[in-house]
N, C-alpha and C positions, 0 to 999 in steps of 0.2 A: 187656467187648465183650458183646456178642449173640450165643445160641446158634447165627444163621446164622452169624454170623463166625466165629463160632470154628470153625464145618467148613473152612472154606480155609485154617487156620496152623495149624502141626506145632506148634512150637514161641517165643519171640519170644528172643530170646536179648541182653544186655549191660542197660546202669542204667538206671534213669532220674538225668538231674545236665543242668547249662547246655549241657554244653560234651562232653555225651558223645552216642554216638554208640544207634538200638537199630536189631539186625537180625530182622529177620519172620519166618520161612520160614513158606512158603505148601506144606501138599499137591502133591507131585506131581502130582495128577488132576484137581488143581482153579486149578492157575496158573494157566493160558490165562483158565479162567473167572472169574480178578481179577483180569490183566488188562485184562481186558473189559472189566469197569466202575471199572475205577483212570481205563481213560481214558477215561470215557464222565463220569466225575466230579470231575476234574482234572484242573489244564492243562500238557501238555506243553509245553515248556519247549526241551524236544533230542532229537535220534533217533537212536544211533551203528548200524548195523546193523542196525534190528531183534532187537539186543541187549541193550543199553542204556536205556532214556528215563530223563531226568530229569522231573522235574512237582515241578507247586508246585498246593499245598491251601488253600485260605486267606494262611498266613503262614506258611508252611511247605514248606517242601524236603523231599526226600526223590528215590530214586533206584531203580527198579522195575528186575533184573536177569530176562531171560530164562528163568535158572536156578529164577525158585521166593522167589529175595531180594530183601525191601525193606530200603531204610539208611531210617532215620529224621533228619534232621540235626536239634540240639535242641527236643529233646521233654524238657521240665520233666519230669512228671509222668506215671506208666502213666494216670490220668482223659484226659486230655487224646490221652495212646497210642491208647486204650478206644474215644474217641471220633470220633478220627477216625479212623481204622478201620470202626466201623457209619459213616461217613458214606459211602469208601470205597466198601464191599462193600453196602452194600444197594442 
């Protein structure tokens, strides 16, 4: 993960694996900027009242919450997660 992307992220929770979800918690003061960048780089599938955004990037689906949490599904390793975050947030 690049240092520019690390400026947006407070912490990453969960473990990588075939069936596990990974929760990326954004820094509170950066979450709006992050959402703006992610919406430019990902495909919006569904939006619920500007609170929950269902998105896809390449073959990965994830959900962005207005609270600043992003839940990724089906990420198999940390390198893939870091690559996705770099592509979404740069």
